[in-house]
C-alpha positions, 0 to 999 in steps of 0.5 A: 507681518508674518514673523519666524515666530508666526504659527501657520496651519491649514484651515478647517473644512476647506476644499482641498481639492479646489486650493490644491488646484489653485496651488498648482496655478501659483507654483510656477517660477517663484513659487516652486517650494509651494508644494512643500510648504502645504503638506507642512501647513497640514499641522500647526507649524512655525515659518521658522520650522517651515524654512528649516525643512525647506532650506535643507530640501531645497538649495536656497538661503535662509532669507530667499526662503523666508522671502517665498515661504511668507510670500506664498502664505500670504497667497494661501492666506488671501485663498482662506485656505491657512489660519495663522497665530501671531506667535509661538511664545507668549510675551511676558510684560516686564514688571512694573515697580510697586509704588509705595 
C-alpha cells in the first residue's frame, strides 16, 4: 500500500522515451497531473511532498491529490518505471521491560 511516507523515485536504466510515451497515453482525464508526478520522481521524494507540490499547482484537495498521485504511481509501478521504499521514517520498536 502506498502511504504518505512512501518514498518513490525512477528506476535506474529505464527507457525514458518509452515510459514517457506510455505516460502520454495515461495522461488523459483522471491523470492530468501525470507529467508533473513523473518529473518529481526524478529524485527520491515522498508521496506527501509530491502532494504538497501538486496541491499548489493544481486545484485539488489533499484527498483528491493523494488518490490521483497513488493511482498514477501504481501504473508507473506496473510499467516498472519507478521504485518505492516503504517509509521515509524508521520505526523504532518499543522497549520491552526487563525480566528479573
